[in-house]
C-alpha positions in Angstrom: 13.2 -44.7 -6.6 14.4 -43.0 -9.8 12.1 -41.5 -12.4 12.6 -40.3 -15.9 15.1 -37.4 -16.1 13.9 -33.9 -17.1 14.0 -33.2 -20.9 17.0 -31.1 -22.0 16.3 -27.4 -22.6 16.8 -25.7 -26.0 19.6 -23.2 -26.3 17.1 -20.4 -26.3 15.3 -21.6 -23.2 18.7 -22.1 -21.4 19.9 -18.6 -22.3 16.6 -17.0 -21.2 16.6 -19.0 -17.9 20.2 -17.9 -17.1 19.3 -14.3 -17.6 16.3 -14.6 -15.3 18.2 -16.4 -12.6 20.8 -13.6 -12.7 18.0 -11.2 -11.6 16.9 -13.2 -8.6 19.4 -11.8 -6.1 17.9 -8.4 -6.7 14.8 -9.6 -4.9 16.9 -10.5 -1.9 18.7 -7.2 -2.1 15.4 -5.3 -2.2 14.0 -7.1 0.8 17.2 -6.5 2.7 17.0 -2.7 2.1 13.3 -2.7 3.1 14.0 -4.5 6.3 16.8 -2.1 7.1 14.7 1.0 6.3 11.8 -0.2 8.4 14.0 -0.8 11.4 15.8 1.6 13.8 18.8 3.6 12.6 21.0 2.2 15.4 20.6 -1.3 13.9 20.9 -0.5 10.2 24.3 -1.9 9.6 23.5 -5.0 11.6 20.3 -5.5 9.5 22.2 -5.4 6.2 25.0 -7.7 7.5 22.6 -10.3 8.8 20.9 -10.3 5.4 24.1 -11.0 3.6 25.2 -13.5 6.2 21.8 -15.3 6.2 21.9 -15.5 2.4 25.4 -16.8 2.4 24.8 -19.5 5.1 21.6 -20.7 3.4 23.2 -20.9 0.0 26.2 -22.8 1.4 23.9 -25.3 3.3 21.9 -25.8 0.1 25.1 -26.9 -1.5 26.2 -29.1 1.4 23.0 -31.0 1.9 19.8 -29.0 1.2 19.6 -29.8 -2.5 20.3 -33.4 -1.7 17.1 -33.5 0.4 15.1 -31.4 -2.2 16.2 -33.0 -5.5 14.4 -32.4 -8.7 11.4 -33.8 -10.5 12.5 -37.1 -12.0 15.4 -37.5 -9.7 16.1 -40.2 -7.1 13.8 -40.1 -4.1 12.5 -42.2 -1.2 8.9 -43.1 -1.6 6.2 -44.9 0.3 3.4 -46.9 -1.3 -0.2 -46.3 -0.2 -3.1 -48.1 -1.9 -0.9 -49.1 -4.7 0.3 -45.5 -5.4 3.9 -44.4 -4.9 4.3 -41.1 -3.0 7.6 -39.3 -2.8 8.6 -37.9 0.6 12.3 -36.9 0.4 15.0 -36.9 -2.3 18.1 -39.0 -2.2 20.3 -36.8 -4.4 24.0 -36.9 -3.5 25.3 -34.0 -1.4 27.7 -31.3 -2.6 26.0 -31.3 -6.0 27.7 -34.5 -6.9 26.2 -36.4 -9.8 24.9 -33.2 -11.5 25.6 -33.2 -15.2 26.7 -29.9 -16.4 25.0 -30.0 -19.8 21.8 -28.9 -21.4 19.8 -30.6 -18.7 17.7 -28.1 -16.6 19.0 -29.7 -13.3 22.1 -27.4 -12.9 19.9 -24.4 -13.5 17.4 -25.7 -10.9 20.3 -26.2 -8.4 21.5 -22.6 -9.0 18.0 -21.2 -8.7 17.5 -23.1 -5.4 20.7 -21.7 -3.9 19.4 -18.2 -4.5 15.8 -19.0 -3.6 16.6 -20.5 -0.2 18.9 -17.6 0.5 16.0 -15.3 -0.3 13.7 -17.3 2.0 16.3 -17.0 4.8 16.1 -13.2 4.6 12.4 -13.0 5.1 12.4 -13.8 8.9 14.9 -11.1 9.5 12.1 -8.6 9.0 10.2 -10.0 12.0 13.2 -10.2 14.2 14.6 -6.8 13.5 16.3 -4.7 16.3 16.6 -7.7 18.7 17.9 -10.8 16.9 21.5 -11.8 17.4 23.7 -12.2 14.3 24.9 -15.7 15.3 21.4 -16.8 15.9 20.3 -15.5 12.6 22.9 -17.6 10.8 22.1 -20.7 12.8 18.4 -20.3 12.1 19.1 -19.8 8.4 21.2 -23.0 8.4 18.2 -25.0 9.9 15.9 -23.5 7.4 18.1 -24.4 4.5 19.0 -27.9 5.8 15.5 -29.1 6.8 12.4 -26.9 6.5 12.9 -25.5 3.0 14.2 -28.6 1.1 11.7 -31.0 2.5 8.7 -28.9 1.5 10.4 -27.8 -1.8 10.8 -31.5 -2.7 7.1 -32.1 -2.1 6.2 -29.2 -4.4 9.0 -28.9 -7.0 11.0 -32.1 -6.6 8.3 -34.6 -7.6 7.1 -35.2 -4.1 3.6 -36.1 -2.9 2.0 -32.7 -3.2 3.0 -32.5 -6.9 1.7 -36.1 -7.3 -1.8 -35.2 -6.1 -2.9 -34.8 -9.7 -1.6 -38.0 -11.2 -2.1 -40.2 -8.1 -5.4 -38.8 -6.8 -6.9 -36.8 -9.6 -6.7 -33.4 -7.9 -6.3 -31.1 -10.8 -2.7 -30.7 -11.8 -1.5 -31.4 -8.3 -0.3 -28.6 -6.0 0.7 -25.7 -8.3 3.3 -23.1 -7.2 5.1 -21.8 -10.2 7.2 -19.0 -8.7 7.4 -19.9 -5.0 4.4 -18.3 -3.2 4.4 -21.3 -1.0 7.9 -22.8 -1.2 9.8 -19.5 -0.7 7.3 -16.9 0.6 5.0 -18.8 3.0 7.8 -20.9 4.3 9.8 -17.8 5.0 6.7 -16.0 6.4 5.9 -18.9 8.8 9.5 -18.9 10.0 9.1 -15.1 10.6 6.0 -15.8 12.7 7.9 -18.4 14.7 10.8 -16.0 15.3 8.5 -13.2 16.3 6.8 -15.5 18.9 10.1 -16.8 20.2 11.9 -13.4 20.5 8.9 -11.5 21.8 8.2 -7.8 21.1 10.8 -5.1 21.2 11.2 -3.1 24.4 8.6 -0.4 24.6 6.4 -1.8 21.8 3.5 -2.6 24.1 2.2 -0.6 27.0 0.9 -2.1 30.2 -2.6 -2.3 28.8 -1.4 -4.2 25.8 -1.8 -1.5 23.2 1.1 -1.2 20.7 3.2 1.9 20.3 4.2 3.1 16.9 7.9 2.6 16.2 8.4 4.1 12.7 11.1 2.9 10.4 14.1 5.2 10.1 14.5 5.5 6.3 11.6 5.4 4.0 13.9 6.1 1.0 15.7 2.8 1.5 12.4 1.0 1.9 10.9 2.4 -1.3 14.1 1.9 -3.3 14.0 -1.7 -2.1 10.6 -2.1 -3.7 12.0 -1.3 -7.2 14.9 -3.7 -6.8 12.4 -6.4 -5.6 10.3 -6.0 -8.8 13.4 -6.8 -11.0 14.2 -9.8 -8.8 10.6 -11.0 -9.0 10.7 -10.9 -12.8 13.5 -13.4 -12.7 12.0 -15.5 -9.9 8.6 -15.9 -11.4 9.9 -16.4 -14.9 12.7 -18.9 -14.1 10.4 -20.9 -11.8 7.7 -21.1 -14.4 10.1 -22.4 -17.1 12.0 -24.9 -14.8 9.2 -26.1 -12.6 6.0 -25.8 -14.7 7.4 -26.2 -18.2 6.2 -22.8 -19.4 7.3 -21.8 -22.9 9.9 -19.0 -22.4 8.0 -16.8 -24.8 5.2 -16.7 -22.2 7.5 -14.8 -19.8 6.3 -11.6 -21.3 2.9 -12.4 -19.8 4.5 -13.3 -16.5 6.3 -9.9 -16.4 3.1 -8.1 -17.2 1.1 -9.9 -14.5 3.9 -9.4 -11.9 3.9 -5.7 -12.6 0.2 -5.3 -12.5 -0.2 -7.3 -9.3 2.4 -5.1 -7.5 0.9 -1.9 -8.9 -2.6 -2.9 -7.9 -1.5 -4.0 -4.5 0.2 -0.6 -3.8 -2.8 1.4 -4.9 -5.1 -0.8 -2.8 -2.9 -0.3 0.3 -2.8 3.4 -0.3 -6.6 3.6 -0.6 -7.2 1.5 2.5 -4.7 3.5 4.6 -6.0 6.8 3.3 -9.5 5.7 4.3 -8.5 4.5 7.7 -5.8 7.0 8.8 -6.6 10.0 6.7 -3.3 9.8 4.7 -1.5 7.0 2.8 1.1 5.3 4.8 4.5 5.0 3.0 5.7 1.9 4.8 2.5 0.0 4.4 2.3 0.9 0.7 5.8 -0.5 0.3 4.7 -3.7 2.1 1.7 -3.7 -0.2 3.9 -3.6 -3.2 5.9 -6.6 -2.1 2.6 -8.4 -1.0 1.4 -8.0 -4.6 4.7 -9.5 -5.9 4.3 -12.4 -3.4 0.7 -13.1 -4.4 1.7 -13.1 -8.1 4.3 -15.8 -7.8 2.2 -18.9 -7.7 -0.1 -18.1 -10.7 1.6 -15.4 -12.8 2.1 -17.7 -15.8 -1.6 -18.6 -15.8 -3.5 -15.4 -15.1 -5.1 -13.1 -17.6 -3.9 -9.5 -16.9 -7.2 -8.4 -15.5 -7.1 -11.3 -13.0 -3.6 -10.3 -12.0 -4.9 -6.8 -11.1 -7.6 -8.5 -8.9 -5.0 -10.7 -7.2 -2.8 -7.8 -6.5 -5.6 -5.5 -5.2 -6.7 -8.2 -2.7 -3.1 -8.7 -1.6 -2.7 -5.0 -0.9 -5.8 -4.8 1.1 -4.8 -7.8 3.1 -1.5 -6.2 4.0 -3.1 -3.0 5.2 -5.5 -4.9 7.4 -3.4 -7.9 8.6 -0.4 -5.8 9.9 -2.6 -4.1 12.4 -4.5 -7.3 13.1 -1.4 -9.2 14.1 -0.1 -6.4 16.2 -3.4 -5.9 18.1 -4.8 -9.4 18.4 -1.7 -11.6 18.7 0.9 -9.0 19.9 3.2 -10.1 17.0 5.9 -7.4 16.8 6.9 -7.6 13.1 8.9 -4.5 12.1 9.3 -5.5 8.5 5.8 -6.8 8.1 7.2 -10.2 7.0 4.3 -12.3 8.4 1.6 -10.2 6.6 3.5 -9.7 3.4 5.0 -13.2 2.9 2.7 -15.5 4.8 -0.8 -13.9 4.3 -0.2 -12.8 0.7 1.5 -16.0 -0.1 -1.5 -18.0 1.0 -3.8 -15.7 -1.0 -1.6 -16.3 -4.1 -1.9 -20.1 -3.7 -5.7 -19.7 -3.5 -5.7 -17.5 -6.6 -4.4 -20.5 -8.6 -7.7 -22.3 -7.9 -9.8 -19.2 -8.5 -8.7 -17.6 -11.7 -5.6 -19.4 -13.0 -5.4 -21.0 -16.5 -3.0 -23.7 -17.3 -0.4 -23.2 -20.1 -2.1 -25.6 -22.5 -5.4 -23.7 -22.2 -6.4 -20.3 -23.6 -6.6 -17.5 -21.0 -10.4 -17.5 -21.2 -10.7 -21.3 -20.5 -11.4 -23.0 -17.2 -8.5 -24.4 -15.2 -9.7 -28.0 -15.7 -11.9 -29.1 -12.7 -12.8 -27.9 -9.3 -10.5 -30.4 -7.6 -7.6 -28.1 -8.2 -9.0 -26.2 -5.2 -8.5 -29.3 -3.1 -4.8 -29.7 -4.2 -4.1 -26.1 -3.3 -5.9 -26.5 0.1 -3.8 -29.6 0.7 -0.7 -27.6 0.2 -1.8 -24.8 2.5 -2.8 -27.3 5.2 0.6 -28.9 4.9 2.2 -25.5 5.4 0.3 -24.9 8.7 0.2 -28.5 9.9 3.8 -29.4 9.1 6.1 -26.5 8.2 5.0 -24.1 11.0 5.4 -26.7 13.8 8.7 -27.8 12.3 10.2 -24.3 11.9 9.0 -23.3 15.3 10.3 -26.4 16.9 13.8 -26.1 15.3 14.1 -22.4 16.4 12.7 -23.2 19.9 15.4 -25.8 20.3 18.0 -23.4 19.1 16.8 -20.8 21.5 17.1 -23.3 24.4 20.7 -24.0 23.7 21.7 -20.4 22.7 19.3 -17.5 23.3 18.4 -15.8 20.1 17.6 -12.4 21.5 20.2 -9.8 22.5 20.4 -8.6 26.0 18.3 -5.6 27.2 21.4 -3.4 27.2 22.3 -4.6 23.7 18.8 -3.6 22.5 18.9 -0.3 24.2 22.4 0.5 22.8 21.5 -0.7 19.3 22.7 -3.8 17.5 25.3 -1.9 15.4 27.3 -0.9 18.4 26.5 -3.9 20.5 27.4 -6.6 18.0 29.5 -4.8 15.3 31.2 -2.1 17.3 30.2 0.7 14.9 27.1 2.4 13.7 25.8 2.7 10.2 25.7 6.5 10.3 28.8 7.5 12.4 28.8 11.1 11.2 25.1 11.7 12.1 24.5 13.4 15.5 21.6 12.0 17.5 20.1 14.7 19.6 18.5 13.9 22.9 15.2 15.3 24.2 17.1 17.5 26.6 18.9 19.1 23.7 15.7 19.8 21.8 14.0 21.5 24.8 14.1 25.3 24.9 
């Protein structure tokens, strides 16, 4: 089935989109630095290399076949007919970007953005598998994510699939709305991170015999906090480019998107600082950094539609959720997540999707107008149910099968030695001397 092709972009819109897409890799770079800083020093080089490798593999697979399965709104797709309504379930776009017209059409920009977006999504699970996930297994898992999990769900949301059609076919608001990727990038990556944490199991020494978790602090807070600033720049591009290409936002509205993105991150950080100050007596730097990114994640779905005051509320709730859920997952489910990927990307991403139904305003409405009708809630809930009912079992099943054929976790000796020496043969800090407890004793 082939629908009408997307309308060409103006020269101004094309130029603005290109600038925004150029910023997107900074979000991936920021997340890679955060994952590295929150992990152990003896696995720092390995963490950065796996981020680069996962990004490269995912982008290449997107070119080979992923974009062919994802497609774009108005492109060719396979559909099923239910009760006289046609519902798209997977694209039938040619592989290797064949058939794309390199003109004023937004499709080449969408393809470029998706190469970067799926690479970004592939870095998210690295935070939950830190200090124990083999390099080869990271690359293989990223390939599965980019070939199957990400493009199928992205087609349903951004490629004209059935979630996007809930509005026109079933009268559920505007259909499932996710302007900047709270669901397609963040929650998909966060659910994969949860699956990886379950499959790998906790790090050695993380849990005592009685099941209580031990604190394993990150080795470099400076890297972590600097990664937050890079992530902000990347999110400007991600939220703005996604809004223009997938929701049809006027590029001039990107100023509002940038303001809402900033306010959401700022409010989230302050909320996390307050919660940790209240619970632990002092603000926690690593949790505040995770709160910052949690605010960015929550902003992605609804940034083009929020009034600035609503963006502050969305970010504040996201920051509080991060501070609470990190400890909750560790204590209740024994999920060892060094980078906080599950809480930051899955939990805050879900909250961002719900925020669309709570306080978002569509672009053809003033900021103080209602979103349309309460059925938008149902469309958002349908997307969230699909994430947990389809994406989580799919990504867990694919990685479980991969683990059966090739164990994803390093050996006990490799984990003790550190992934830098075990898999790369050299450490990230060769001139630093690590003192033993015996040396420190007087």
